Biotite code that builds the C-alpha atoms (Angstrom):
import biotite.structure as struc

atoms = struc.array([
    struc.Atom([38.192, 9.614, -8.688], chain_id="A", res_id=1, res_name="MET", atom_name="CA", element="C"),
    struc.Atom([36.929, 6.613, -10.561], chain_id="A", res_id=2, res_name="SER", atom_name="CA", element="C"),
    struc.Atom([34.841, 6.861, -13.692], chain_id="A", res_id=3, res_name="GLU", atom_name="CA", element="C"),
    struc.Atom([31.174, 5.923, -13.709], chain_id="A", res_id=4, res_name="GLY", atom_name="CA", element="C"),
    struc.Atom([29.809, 2.507, -14.582], chain_id="A", res_id=5, res_name="PHE", atom_name="CA", element="C"),
    struc.Atom([29.974, 1.880, -18.338], chain_id="A", res_id=6, res_name="ASP", atom_name="CA", element="C"),
    struc.Atom([27.433, -0.783, -19.365], chain_id="A", res_id=7, res_name="PRO", atom_name="CA", element="C"),
    struc.Atom([28.689, -0.833, -22.967], chain_id="A", res_id=8, res_name="GLN", atom_name="CA", element="C"),
    struc.Atom([32.240, -1.584, -21.824], chain_id="A", res_id=9, res_name="ALA", atom_name="CA", element="C"),
    struc.Atom([30.883, -4.311, -19.551], chain_id="A", res_id=10, res_name="LEU", atom_name="CA", element="C"),
    struc.Atom([28.924, -5.836, -22.448], chain_id="A", res_id=11, res_name="LEU", atom_name="CA", element="C"),
    struc.Atom([31.950, -5.671, -24.740], chain_id="A", res_id=12, res_name="ALA", atom_name="CA", element="C"),
    struc.Atom([34.079, -7.370, -22.088], chain_id="A", res_id=13, res_name="GLN", atom_name="CA", element="C"),
    struc.Atom([31.441, -10.069, -21.511], chain_id="A", res_id=14, res_name="ALA", atom_name="CA", element="C"),
    struc.Atom([31.204, -10.747, -25.254], chain_id="A", res_id=15, res_name="LEU", atom_name="CA", element="C"),
    struc.Atom([34.986, -10.969, -25.510], chain_id="A", res_id=16, res_name="GLU", atom_name="CA", element="C"),
    struc.Atom([35.106, -13.414, -22.588], chain_id="A", res_id=17, res_name="MET", atom_name="CA", element="C"),
    struc.Atom([32.312, -15.467, -24.158], chain_id="A", res_id=18, res_name="GLN", atom_name="CA", element="C"),
    struc.Atom([34.243, -15.697, -27.421], chain_id="A", res_id=19, res_name="GLN", atom_name="CA", element="C"),
    struc.Atom([37.422, -16.717, -25.586], chain_id="A", res_id=20, res_name="ARG", atom_name="CA", element="C"),
    struc.Atom([35.448, -19.403, -23.751], chain_id="A", res_id=21, res_name="LEU", atom_name="CA", element="C"),
    struc.Atom([33.941, -20.711, -27.000], chain_id="A", res_id=22, res_name="LEU", atom_name="CA", element="C"),
    struc.Atom([37.391, -20.754, -28.614], chain_id="A", res_id=23, res_name="ASP", atom_name="CA", element="C"),
    struc.Atom([38.849, -22.619, -25.636], chain_id="A", res_id=24, res_name="ALA", atom_name="CA", element="C"),
    struc.Atom([35.987, -25.142, -25.688], chain_id="A", res_id=25, res_name="GLN", atom_name="CA", element="C"),
    struc.Atom([36.528, -25.788, -29.401], chain_id="A", res_id=26, res_name="ALA", atom_name="CA", element="C"),
    struc.Atom([40.247, -26.201, -28.796], chain_id="A", res_id=27, res_name="GLU", atom_name="CA", element="C"),
    struc.Atom([39.568, -28.564, -25.868], chain_id="A", res_id=28, res_name="ALA", atom_name="CA", element="C"),
    struc.Atom([37.237, -30.684, -27.995], chain_id="A", res_id=29, res_name="ALA", atom_name="CA", element="C"),
    struc.Atom([40.182, -31.359, -30.327], chain_id="A", res_id=30, res_name="GLU", atom_name="CA", element="C"),
    struc.Atom([42.423, -32.349, -27.414], chain_id="A", res_id=31, res_name="LEU", atom_name="CA", element="C"),
    struc.Atom([43.017, -36.059, -26.769], chain_id="A", res_id=32, res_name="THR", atom_name="CA", element="C"),
    struc.Atom([43.841, -37.350, -23.276], chain_id="A", res_id=33, res_name="VAL", atom_name="CA", element="C"),
    struc.Atom([44.711, -40.887, -22.234], chain_id="A", res_id=34, res_name="GLU", atom_name="CA", element="C"),
    struc.Atom([43.926, -42.284, -18.815], chain_id="A", res_id=35, res_name="GLY", atom_name="CA", element="C"),
    struc.Atom([45.483, -45.465, -17.514], chain_id="A", res_id=36, res_name="THR", atom_name="CA", element="C"),
    struc.Atom([44.985, -47.950, -14.698], chain_id="A", res_id=37, res_name="ALA", atom_name="CA", element="C"),
    struc.Atom([46.552, -51.192, -13.576], chain_id="A", res_id=38, res_name="GLY", atom_name="CA", element="C"),
    struc.Atom([50.038, -50.049, -14.479], chain_id="A", res_id=39, res_name="GLY", atom_name="CA", element="C"),
    struc.Atom([48.969, -49.215, -18.024], chain_id="A", res_id=40, res_name="GLY", atom_name="CA", element="C"),
    struc.Atom([47.113, -52.497, -18.569], chain_id="A", res_id=41, res_name="LYS", atom_name="CA", element="C"),
    struc.Atom([43.846, -50.591, -19.128], chain_id="A", res_id=42, res_name="VAL", atom_name="CA", element="C"),
    struc.Atom([43.871, -47.402, -21.207], chain_id="A", res_id=43, res_name="LYS", atom_name="CA", element="C"),
    struc.Atom([41.036, -45.031, -22.033], chain_id="A", res_id=44, res_name="VAL", atom_name="CA", element="C"),
    struc.Atom([41.334, -42.311, -24.656], chain_id="A", res_id=45, res_name="THR", atom_name="CA", element="C"),
    struc.Atom([39.028, -39.318, -24.274], chain_id="A", res_id=46, res_name="MET", atom_name="CA", element="C"),
    struc.Atom([38.547, -36.021, -26.081], chain_id="A", res_id=47, res_name="THR", atom_name="CA", element="C"),
    struc.Atom([38.662, -32.717, -24.270], chain_id="A", res_id=48, res_name="GLY", atom_name="CA", element="C"),
    struc.Atom([34.872, -32.663, -24.576], chain_id="A", res_id=49, res_name="ALA", atom_name="CA", element="C"),
    struc.Atom([34.677, -35.843, -22.489], chain_id="A", res_id=50, res_name="GLY", atom_name="CA", element="C"),
    struc.Atom([33.869, -38.267, -25.320], chain_id="A", res_id=51, res_name="GLU", atom_name="CA", element="C"),
    struc.Atom([35.491, -41.673, -24.865], chain_id="A", res_id=52, res_name="VAL", atom_name="CA", element="C"),
    struc.Atom([37.045, -42.635, -28.193], chain_id="A", res_id=53, res_name="THR", atom_name="CA", element="C"),
    struc.Atom([38.899, -45.830, -27.270], chain_id="A", res_id=54, res_name="ALA", atom_name="CA", element="C"),
    struc.Atom([39.321, -48.424, -24.528], chain_id="A", res_id=55, res_name="VAL", atom_name="CA", element="C"),
    struc.Atom([42.311, -50.749, -24.687], chain_id="A", res_id=56, res_name="ARG", atom_name="CA", element="C"),
    struc.Atom([42.659, -53.719, -22.340], chain_id="A", res_id=57, res_name="ILE", atom_name="CA", element="C"),
    struc.Atom([45.786, -55.847, -22.108], chain_id="A", res_id=58, res_name="ASP", atom_name="CA", element="C"),
    struc.Atom([44.767, -59.513, -22.493], chain_id="A", res_id=59, res_name="PRO", atom_name="CA", element="C"),
    struc.Atom([46.726, -60.389, -19.356], chain_id="A", res_id=60, res_name="SER", atom_name="CA", element="C"),
    struc.Atom([44.074, -58.722, -17.170], chain_id="A", res_id=61, res_name="VAL", atom_name="CA", element="C"),
    struc.Atom([41.168, -60.526, -18.813], chain_id="A", res_id=62, res_name="VAL", atom_name="CA", element="C"),
    struc.Atom([40.341, -63.284, -16.355], chain_id="A", res_id=63, res_name="ASP", atom_name="CA", element="C"),
    struc.Atom([36.759, -64.580, -16.275], chain_id="A", res_id=64, res_name="PRO", atom_name="CA", element="C"),
    struc.Atom([37.135, -65.184, -12.560], chain_id="A", res_id=65, res_name="ALA", atom_name="CA", element="C"),
    struc.Atom([38.050, -61.526, -11.953], chain_id="A", res_id=66, res_name="GLU", atom_name="CA", element="C"),
    struc.Atom([35.598, -59.571, -14.083], chain_id="A", res_id=67, res_name="VAL", atom_name="CA", element="C"),
    struc.Atom([34.939, -57.185, -11.190], chain_id="A", res_id=68, res_name="GLU", atom_name="CA", element="C"),
    struc.Atom([38.630, -56.262, -11.065], chain_id="A", res_id=69, res_name="LEU", atom_name="CA", element="C"),
    struc.Atom([38.610, -55.506, -14.788], chain_id="A", res_id=70, res_name="LEU", atom_name="CA", element="C"),
    struc.Atom([35.506, -53.349, -14.373], chain_id="A", res_id=71, res_name="GLU", atom_name="CA", element="C"),
    struc.Atom([37.229, -51.433, -11.578], chain_id="A", res_id=72, res_name="ASP", atom_name="CA", element="C"),
    struc.Atom([40.292, -50.895, -13.776], chain_id="A", res_id=73, res_name="LEU", atom_name="CA", element="C"),
    struc.Atom([38.145, -49.516, -16.601], chain_id="A", res_id=74, res_name="VAL", atom_name="CA", element="C"),
    struc.Atom([36.424, -47.119, -14.206], chain_id="A", res_id=75, res_name="VAL", atom_name="CA", element="C"),
    struc.Atom([39.792, -46.045, -12.779], chain_id="A", res_id=76, res_name="ALA", atom_name="CA", element="C"),
    struc.Atom([41.136, -45.386, -16.288], chain_id="A", res_id=77, res_name="ALA", atom_name="CA", element="C"),
    struc.Atom([38.028, -43.341, -17.106], chain_id="A", res_id=78, res_name="LEU", atom_name="CA", element="C"),
    struc.Atom([38.540, -41.261, -13.962], chain_id="A", res_id=79, res_name="HIS", atom_name="CA", element="C"),
    struc.Atom([42.194, -40.778, -14.853], chain_id="A", res_id=80, res_name="ASP", atom_name="CA", element="C"),
    struc.Atom([41.286, -39.588, -18.349], chain_id="A", res_id=81, res_name="ALA", atom_name="CA", element="C"),
    struc.Atom([38.605, -37.261, -16.954], chain_id="A", res_id=82, res_name="SER", atom_name="CA", element="C"),
    struc.Atom([41.128, -35.784, -14.534], chain_id="A", res_id=83, res_name="ALA", atom_name="CA", element="C"),
    struc.Atom([43.468, -35.171, -17.468], chain_id="A", res_id=84, res_name="GLY", atom_name="CA", element="C"),
    struc.Atom([40.734, -33.384, -19.382], chain_id="A", res_id=85, res_name="VAL", atom_name="CA", element="C"),
    struc.Atom([39.894, -31.258, -16.324], chain_id="A", res_id=86, res_name="ALA", atom_name="CA", element="C"),
    struc.Atom([43.561, -30.378, -15.784], chain_id="A", res_id=87, res_name="ALA", atom_name="CA", element="C"),
    struc.Atom([43.973, -29.383, -19.428], chain_id="A", res_id=88, res_name="ALA", atom_name="CA", element="C"),
    struc.Atom([40.820, -27.261, -19.297], chain_id="A", res_id=89, res_name="ALA", atom_name="CA", element="C"),
    struc.Atom([41.928, -25.560, -16.092], chain_id="A", res_id=90, res_name="GLU", atom_name="CA", element="C"),
    struc.Atom([45.342, -24.875, -17.591], chain_id="A", res_id=91, res_name="GLU", atom_name="CA", element="C"),
    struc.Atom([43.818, -23.360, -20.727], chain_id="A", res_id=92, res_name="ARG", atom_name="CA", element="C"),
    struc.Atom([40.895, -21.531, -19.141], chain_id="A", res_id=93, res_name="LEU", atom_name="CA", element="C"),
    struc.Atom([42.128, -20.742, -15.653], chain_id="A", res_id=94, res_name="GLY", atom_name="CA", element="C"),
    struc.Atom([44.688, -18.089, -16.432], chain_id="A", res_id=95, res_name="SER", atom_name="CA", element="C"),
    struc.Atom([42.778, -16.656, -19.375], chain_id="A", res_id=96, res_name="ASP", atom_name="CA", element="C"),
    struc.Atom([39.340, -16.246, -17.833], chain_id="A", res_id=97, res_name="LEU", atom_name="CA", element="C"),
    struc.Atom([39.839, -16.333, -14.087], chain_id="A", res_id=98, res_name="LEU", atom_name="CA", element="C"),
    struc.Atom([43.213, -14.648, -13.935], chain_id="A", res_id=99, res_name="GLY", atom_name="CA", element="C"),
    struc.Atom([42.615, -11.845, -16.377], chain_id="A", res_id=100, res_name="GLY", atom_name="CA", element="C"),
    struc.Atom([39.133, -11.729, -17.797], chain_id="A", res_id=101, res_name="GLY", atom_name="CA", element="C"),
    struc.Atom([37.024, -11.522, -14.672], chain_id="A", res_id=102, res_name="LEU", atom_name="CA", element="C"),
    struc.Atom([39.464, -9.323, -12.784], chain_id="A", res_id=103, res_name="GLY", atom_name="CA", element="C"),
    struc.Atom([38.324, -6.215, -14.619], chain_id="A", res_id=104, res_name="ASP", atom_name="CA", element="C"),
    struc.Atom([34.632, -7.003, -14.489], chain_id="A", res_id=105, res_name="LEU", atom_name="CA", element="C"),
    struc.Atom([32.486, -4.280, -12.909], chain_id="A", res_id=106, res_name="LEU", atom_name="CA", element="C"),
    struc.Atom([35.040, -1.550, -12.575], chain_id="A", res_id=107, res_name="GLY", atom_name="CA", element="C"),
    struc.Atom([38.528, -3.009, -12.652], chain_id="A", res_id=108, res_name="GLY", atom_name="CA", element="C"),
    struc.Atom([38.836, -4.015, -9.043], chain_id="A", res_id=109, res_name="GLY", atom_name="CA", element="C"),
    struc.Atom([37.912, -7.653, -9.164], chain_id="A", res_id=110, res_name="GLY", atom_name="CA", element="C"),
    struc.Atom([34.480, -9.121, -9.691], chain_id="A", res_id=111, res_name="LEU", atom_name="CA", element="C"),
    struc.Atom([32.671, -6.824, -7.277], chain_id="A", res_id=112, res_name="LEU", atom_name="CA", element="C"),
    struc.Atom([35.172, -4.005, -6.893], chain_id="A", res_id=113, res_name="GLY", atom_name="CA", element="C"),
    struc.Atom([37.902, -3.596, -4.306], chain_id="A", res_id=114, res_name="GLY", atom_name="CA", element="C"),
    struc.Atom([41.538, -4.496, -4.715], chain_id="A", res_id=115, res_name="ALA", atom_name="CA", element="C"),
    struc.Atom([42.263, -7.489, -6.935], chain_id="A", res_id=116, res_name="PRO", atom_name="CA", element="C"),
    struc.Atom([42.823, -10.622, -4.901], chain_id="A", res_id=117, res_name="GLY", atom_name="CA", element="C"),
    struc.Atom([40.840, -9.417, -1.912], chain_id="A", res_id=118, res_name="THR", atom_name="CA", element="C"),
    struc.Atom([37.314, -10.479, -1.069], chain_id="A", res_id=119, res_name="PRO", atom_name="CA", element="C"),
    struc.Atom([34.602, -7.968, -1.886], chain_id="A", res_id=120, res_name="PRO", atom_name="CA", element="C"),
    struc.Atom([33.254, -5.785, 0.851], chain_id="A", res_id=121, res_name="SER", atom_name="CA", element="C"),
    struc.Atom([29.645, -6.785, 1.479], chain_id="A", res_id=122, res_name="ILE", atom_name="CA", element="C"),
    struc.Atom([27.539, -4.314, 3.420], chain_id="A", res_id=123, res_name="PRO", atom_name="CA", element="C"),
    struc.Atom([25.686, -5.672, 6.438], chain_id="A", res_id=124, res_name="PRO", atom_name="CA", element="C"),
    struc.Atom([22.128, -6.795, 5.867], chain_id="A", res_id=125, res_name="GLY", atom_name="CA", element="C"),
    struc.Atom([19.046, -5.102, 7.341], chain_id="A", res_id=126, res_name="PRO", atom_name="CA", element="C"),
    struc.Atom([19.094, -7.364, 10.393], chain_id="A", res_id=127, res_name="ASN", atom_name="CA", element="C"),
    struc.Atom([22.786, -6.935, 11.148], chain_id="A", res_id=128, res_name="ALA", atom_name="CA", element="C"),
    struc.Atom([22.200, -5.216, 14.483], chain_id="A", res_id=129, res_name="ALA", atom_name="CA", element="C"),
    struc.Atom([19.860, -8.021, 15.612], chain_id="A", res_id=130, res_name="GLU", atom_name="CA", element="C"),
    struc.Atom([22.361, -10.704, 14.534], chain_id="A", res_id=131, res_name="GLU", atom_name="CA", element="C"),
    struc.Atom([25.172, -9.144, 16.568], chain_id="A", res_id=132, res_name="GLN", atom_name="CA", element="C"),
    struc.Atom([23.151, -8.712, 19.727], chain_id="A", res_id=133, res_name="GLY", atom_name="CA", element="C"),
])
């Protein structure tokens, strides 16, 4: 038989998860990621918080007749850096919060109960009989 719902344990777990998230965000803010485009001709450096700290452009791609190409390369490098930040955040947060932290929320059987890794059982709504017929 399972124990009853313990709101204090739930609050303690939520506070612990919040602290882990804050710690991970602070750690991510110190992270530096570099995105590149054009075979490394355009480089963007970005913090884990998403702040662009540097843009480096190889002079060989600076052609007044092809400004649009250069603009596209800068945007591509920004996207590459953003993807690196997202990947680092997922790596740091994914296993900690999603893999372990939320699994015990509300009674130890996943977010809404039930066996871990299985979708929660949702009771039919008041109009379920009408919807089926």
